[in-house]
Structures are given as C-alpha cells and as structure tokens.
VOGU-3710 file (C-alpha; in Angstrom, 3 decimals, decimal comma):
1> xxxxxxxxxx> 13,858/53,248/3,137  13,450/54,569/-0,404  15,974/57,399/-0,073  13,318/60,062/0,299  12,935/62,126/3,467  10,163/60,909/5,784  8,371/64,279/5,714  6,945/65,920/2,590  5,538/69,445/2,643  3,469/69,703/-0,511
11> xxxxxxxxxx> 2,952/72,819/-2,666  0,655/75,560/-1,354  -2,999/74,914/-2,069  -5,167/77,544/-3,789  -7,170/77,941/-0,574  -4,088/78,380/1,622  -1,875/76,023/3,562  0,324/73,109/2,596  -0,474/69,439/3,053  2,091/67,584/5,154
21> xxxxxxxxxx> 2,744/63,872/4,932  4,906/61,742/7,208  5,944/58,328/5,891  3,278/58,664/3,186  0,391/59,475/5,530  -1,315/62,868/5,637  -0,828/64,411/9,078  -2,455/67,772/8,436  -2,579/71,086/6,649  0,149/73,531/7,680
31> xxxxxxxxxx> -0,349/77,289/7,474  3,139/78,110/8,674  6,390/76,731/10,056  4,922/76,278/13,520  2,356/73,828/12,182  5,077/71,787/10,449  7,109/71,691/13,676  4,035/70,579/15,613  3,364/67,751/13,143  6,997/66,607/13,491
41> xxxxxxxxxx> 6,709/66,526/17,291  3,458/64,557/17,158  5,039/62,068/14,739  7,994/61,578/17,096  10,495/63,097/14,646  11,393/66,027/16,895  11,767/66,137/20,646  10,890/68,800/23,149  9,506/72,286/22,770  12,734/73,825/21,467
51> xxxxxxxxxx> 13,326/75,177/17,991  13,273/72,591/15,213  15,508/72,998/12,172  13,035/72,698/9,300  15,763/73,107/6,694  17,096/69,538/6,887  16,866/67,882/3,461  17,350/64,441/5,003  14,204/65,021/7,118  11,912/67,262/5,033
61> xxxxxxxxxx> 11,306/67,658/1,324  9,721/71,010/0,464  7,789/70,801/-2,795  6,541/73,837/-4,685  8,643/76,252/-2,659  10,808/76,357/0,424  10,022/76,799/4,105  9,209/80,471/3,481  6,601/79,748/0,771  3,006/79,732/1,980
71> xxx> -0,266/80,185/0,085  -2,781/82,918/0,748  -5,741/81,890/2,896
//
C-alpha cells in the first residue's frame, strides 16, 4: 500500500456533490455523509447498518474540505 487511505472524498463539484474513490476507482458522487457511508459498506470497508466513523484519517482522506463540507446542488 502506498501510505494513502483507501478512500478519497474529492472536493465539492460546482454542480454539487463530491466524487468518492475507493482504491483509485470512482464509486459514486456523494451529496452527504450518508452517501459516503453507503459507498464504504458496498466496498466492504464498513460492516452492518450501524454508524460509521467517517473521521478516520487512516481510512478516508477528505480533500477540499472536511466531512461537513458539501457543495450546493
């Protein structure tokens, strides 16, 4: 592994949402924390329906803002 977290949440786009990549592959466009959590579950990086801690630097790199930064739709 290159030392980077497996999940990257990219900066907000001008049209709203943030692109999410897992291991370098685009998994979708998130419009909020719930979308990011859903992508993590689908990728097998989070188990169950419980709350996922999205503030884990070893798991997620937030670019262009933190987990509370979202673009306008």
